[in-house]
N, C-alpha and C positions, 0 to 999 in steps of 0.2 A: 427587565425583559427576560423571559425564560428561554433557556436553551433546550429544554427537555423534549420539545416536539420535533426536533430535527431527526428524521429517521436515518438519513444517510448524508453525512457531511460531504460537502464538495471537496474534491481533491485539490492539491496545490495547482495542478494544471489539468486541462481537459484533453483527453486523447480518444482514439478510436474505441478503446476498451470501455470507457464510460458510456459512449453512445450505444454500443452493442449490449452492455449490461442492462440498460433501461429498455432498449428497443425490442429485444427478442421476446420477452414475455408479452409485450403489447402486440407484436406481430402475431404471435400464436393466438392471443385473445381475439384479434380481429379476424383471423382466418377461421377460428372456431365459430365465431358468430355468423360469419358468412356461410360456413358449412351447414348451419341450420337452414339457411335459405336455399342452399344447393340441394340439401336433402329433401326439402319441401318440393323443389322443382323436379327432382328426379322421380319422386313418387307421384306427383301430380301429372307429370308428362305422360304417365301410363294411362291417364284418363282421356287424353285427347288434346288436339291443338288449341281449341278454344279455352280449355282449362289452363293450359300452359300459358297462353297469352294473358289470361286473367290474372295470373300471379304477377306478371310484370306491371299491369295496370294497378292492381291493389297495392303492391309494394311501393310503387311510385307515389301514389296518393298518401299512403301511410307515412312514408319517410318525409314527405313534404310537410306534413303536420307535426310529426314527431321530432323532426330535426331542429326546430326552433328551440325546444326544450333541451335537446342535447347540446346545442350551442351555448345556451345559458350555463349549463353544467360544465362545459369545457372552460368557460370563464371562471368557474369555481376552481377547476384544476389549476389554471394559471395563477389565480390568487393564492392558492395553497402553496404552489411552487415558490412564488415570490416571498411569501411569509416564512416558508421553510428556509429559504436562502438567507433571510434576515434573522433567523433564529427567534422568531416571534411566536413562542409557544401558545400564549393565550389566544391569539388570533387564529392559529391553526385549529385549536380546539373548538372555538366558536363556529368556524367554517364547516365543521362536520355536521352540526345540527342545522345550519343554514342550508346546506345541501339537501338534507332530508326534508325540510319544510318546503323547499322549492320543488322537490320531486313529488311530494304528496299533492301539492296544489296543481301542478302541471299534469300529473297523472290522472287526477279526477276529471279535469277538463277534457283530456283526451278520451277517457272512457265514455264520457257523455256523447261523444261523436258516433257511438254505435247506433244512436237513434236516427242518424242521417244516412246509414249505410245503403238503404234501398234506393236513394236518389243520387248517390255520390258519383256514379259512373255513367249515368245515362247521358250526361252532357258532354262526355269525352268523345263521342262518335264511334265507340267500339261496337262490334256486332252485339245484338241482344243477348246471345248466349254467353259471350265473354263478359259482358257487363254484369250479368246475373251472378256468374261465378265470382267475379271480382268483389261484388257487394257482399257475398257470403263470407269470403275470406276476411275482408276489411272489418265487417261487423264484429267478428270474434277477436281479431288481432288487437283492436283498440281497447278492448276490455282489460288487457294486460298492461295498460299505460302506467299505473302506479308501481307495479313490480319492475317494469323496464326502466323507468326513471329512477326508482330507488336503487336499483342495481348500478346504474351509471353514476349516480351521486356518490355512492360509497367507493366505487372503483376510481372515480376522478379524484376523490380526496386522498386515497391511498397512492395513486400514481403521482399526484402533485408532490407528495412527500418522498417520492423515489421508490415506493414499494409497488412493484409491478407484477410480482409473482403470484400473490394471493388473488388478485382479479383474474389472472390467467387460469388458476386452478378452478375458480368458480365458473368461469366461462366453459372450460372443458367439461365440467360436470353438467352444465346446462346443455351442451351439445350432445353429450351421450344420452341425456334424457329425451331430447327432441328426436334423435335418430331412432331410439327404441319405441317411441310413441307414434311416429309418423305412419308406419304401415298399419298399425292397429286402428288409429283414428281416421285415416284417409280411406282405407279399403275395408276395414272391418275384420272380424275374426270369426270364422264359422257362421253361426246363425246371427251373430251381432253385426248389424249393417254398419258400414263406414259413413263418415260425414262428408266425404268428398274434399273439396278444397278447404272447407271450413275446418276439417280435421287437422290440416296442416297448420292452420292458425292456432288451433287449440293446443297442439303439441308445443308450439313456440311459447305460448303464454305459460304453460306449466314449466317449461324449461327456465324461463325468467324467474319464476317463483323459486326454483331450486337454487339458482345463482344468488338471488337476494338473500335467501335463508343462510347460505354458507357465509356470505360476507357479514351479515348482521350478527350471526353467531360468533364469528371470530372477533368482531369489534364490539361485542356487547358491553364489556367493561369500560371501554373508551366512550361509548355512546352514553352509558349511565352516568359517568362523572363529568362529561363535557357540558358547559353551559348551554341551555336550550334556547336562550334568547339572544339572537344576533344583535350586534351593535349597528347603528345607522351607518357608521363609517365602513364597516365590512360589507354591508348590503350595497352601499354605494360603489365600493370597489368591484364587487362581483357584477353589479349591473353595468358599470362602465366597461368592464372587460367582456362581459357575456352578451350584452345586447347586440353589438356588432357581429359577434360570432353566431348568435342565434339567427339574426337576419340573414347573414351570409349562408348559413347552413340551410335555412328554409328556402331561400331563393335559389340556392344551388340545386337542391333536390326538386324544387318547383320547376326549374328549367328542364330537368330531366323528365319530369312528368309531362311537360309540354312536348319534349322530345319524343317520348313514348306515344303521346297522342298523335303527333305527326306520322309516326310509323304505323299507328293503328289505322290511319286514313289510307295509307298505302296498301295495307293488307295484314291479316293475321300472320302470314308466313314471315313477313319482314319484321313484325314485332316479336314473334317467337325467336327468330334468329338473333335479334338484338338481346333478348333476355338470356339466351344461351351463351352468347359471347361475353356478356358482362359477367356471368357466373364463372366462365373459364378464366378470364383475365384477372379475376379477383385474386388469383394466386400471385399476381405481380403488383397490382396497384394497392392492395391492402397491406402487404409488407412495406411498400413505399410510404403509405400513410402512417403505419406504425413507427417507422423511423422518423418521420416528420413529427409525430407526437413526442417521441423521446427527445428530439431537438428542442421542442417547445418547453418541455419540463426543465431541461438543462439551462435553456436561455432564461426562463423565469427565475430559477434559483440563482443564476449569476446576476440577474438584475437585483434581486433581493439582497445579495451579498455585495453589491456595488462593484461588481467585476464585469461590467458590460463589455469591456474591450475584448474579453475572451470569447464572446459569442462568435467571433470570426472562426475560432477553432471548431466550435460546434457545427457551424455551417459547412466547413470544409470536410470534416470527417463524415458528417451525415450525408452529404452529397456523394462522396465516394462510395459509401456503403449502399445507398439507395440506387444510384445509377448502375453500379456493377450488378446488383441483384436483378434489377428490372431489365437490363440489357440481356442477361442470360435468358430470362423468360421470353423476351422478344424473339430470340433465336429459336427457342423451342416452338413458339407459335408458328414460325415459318417452316421449320423442318418437319415437324410431326403434327400438323393440325388435325388430320383425319381421326386419329384415336381420341383426341380431346373432345371432338364434337360427337363422335359415335357413342360416347358414354350416355348421352341423353336420348338416344334412339329417335332422332327427329325424322320427319318426312324428307324425301329426297330434295325438295325445294328448299326447305329450311336448312338442310345440311349444306347445300351449295352456297347459300347466302352467308351462313356462318363462317365458311372457309374464307370468303372474301373479307369479312369483317376482321378476322384474326390477322390478316396481312396488314390492314390499316392499324390495328392495335399494336402490332410489332413495331411499326414505324414511329409511334409516339412514346415509347416506353421511357427513354432517357429524359425527354422533356417533362413527362409526368413525374418522374423522380425529382427533378429540379423543383417543380411546383410544390410537391409535398414538403420538401426540406425548407424551401424559402418561406413558405407561408407558416410553417411550424416555428421557425426562428422569429418571424415577425410577431406572431401571436404571443409567444412566450415573453417577448420583450415588451408586450403591451400595445403594440401597434395594430390592434385588431380592427380599427375603423378603416385603415388603409386597405387591409386584406379584403374587407367586405366590399369596399368600393371597386377594387380591382376585379374581384370575382364577379360581381353583378354586371359590371361593364362588359367583360369578355364573354360571359355566358349569354346574357340577354341581348347584347348588341352585335355579337359576332357569331357565336355558336348557333343560336336558333335561326337568325336570318339566313346565314350561309347554308346551314344544314337543310332548312326548308327549301331554299332555292335549288340546291343540288338534288334533294330527294324528290320534289314534286315537279316543278317546271322543267328541270333538266332530265327528269325521268330516271335517276340513278337509284331511287329507293333508299333502302337502309345503307347501302354503300355511300351514297351522297351525304346522308345525314352524318355518318361517321367521319367523312372527310371534313365536314364543318366542325365536328368535335375536335379533330386534330388541329385545325387552325386556332381554335380557342385555347387549347392546351399550350401551344407554342407561344401565343401572345401573353398568356398569364405568366408563363415561366419568365419571359423577357421583362415584364413589368415588375414582378416581385424581385427578380435579380437586381434590377436597377435600384429598387428601394433598399434591399439588403446592403448593396454596395455603398449607399449613402449613410448607412448606420445611424438611423434616427435616434437610437437610444444613447449614442455616445455622448451627446451634449447634456444628458440627464444623469450621468453616473453620480454626480454630486447631489443634485436636487431630488432625484427619484421621481420626476414628474411623469415620464413615459411609463416606466415600470412600476411606479408606486412603491419604490423601495423604502421610502420613509415610513415611520410608524403610522398606523391608521387608527389608533385609539381603541385597540382591542381591550 
């Protein structure tokens, strides 16, 4: 078994420094990707409320479809982390091309959905104007599927090995490209007319192309010498880990698509306030997600190294870091909400609604931090099926029914929907905390059953 593929050996003990070392580039990457959506939202908001609401509809639909593939490739990341922890160099090499093949197949399927763009939003109940703009954005955005999945496959492979800085650099370059192209493609320049909301999607597609080019160029020698044909055992490992993550991700985003559809029934103002508030609180929940991803990588590597008992240290340090950061953000949401909302120049009604939603967001920050860390630990340990079941249960059987009841019959609109979201977050945090405390991986430190620490026939 080769030891050459281990990018960063595990230290003798896991401390806060290891979590921070892996987490901060992932956090920057996530914030940068979200900055692309924020930039799109800022430029599109200048076109009108219907156009702004359409971005929320289009992104919800796109992420619902795209997130299944992202979940599969997150399974690749976990597999790479576990094989890296086990110093299984041949398997890590084969997983590189397995990720690229998966990205190509899923990307082509997504790109074909451009043919359905004209009818994708008419069934959601949005206003005709918002539906038309959403269709325009979606039809262009899905064409970038191969580039987006290819970027995520290479990033996942690198992150699983503990290399989180190169994906960050590629993401920052992509964000700079998107911001530079947004005003040109959305509004036009001089006699050159803009593309409207479709221009925002086009800028994002080009940005993904830049990111993929950077990663592929830096990894060209590794790609050239790695075996292009994956083994059945590795495909089975990624499938076992990734399918629950893909279903979880797709159903997670799907629940928020339904969530957005509920708000669209209430009115464009409520949907626009929801979109704006999500963009604002991304400065807290995305860092929390990044810390959770770092915990997942460390947990996976510990499983591979047969050191599952030390996952408790990962959970403890990750929770302290995420909860502290998100709690500070919660205070900011309460103390200075007006400047945060004013950046988007909303209408007075949307402005008032967004202020109420920021108060709700501040209330669930620490619980959301716990969700990110606990599910990250469980995913890295290979307990992806439980995370899927817990997520589907809380979102579809708690968040949506409670949110709908408070938004529609109770007449609270977007505020009621977000109260339902808060109940879901608290419940998911409690369920995953219970599972982490049970330490399902501990009984498998010797057999490798949960984490698949045993060799997989690479």
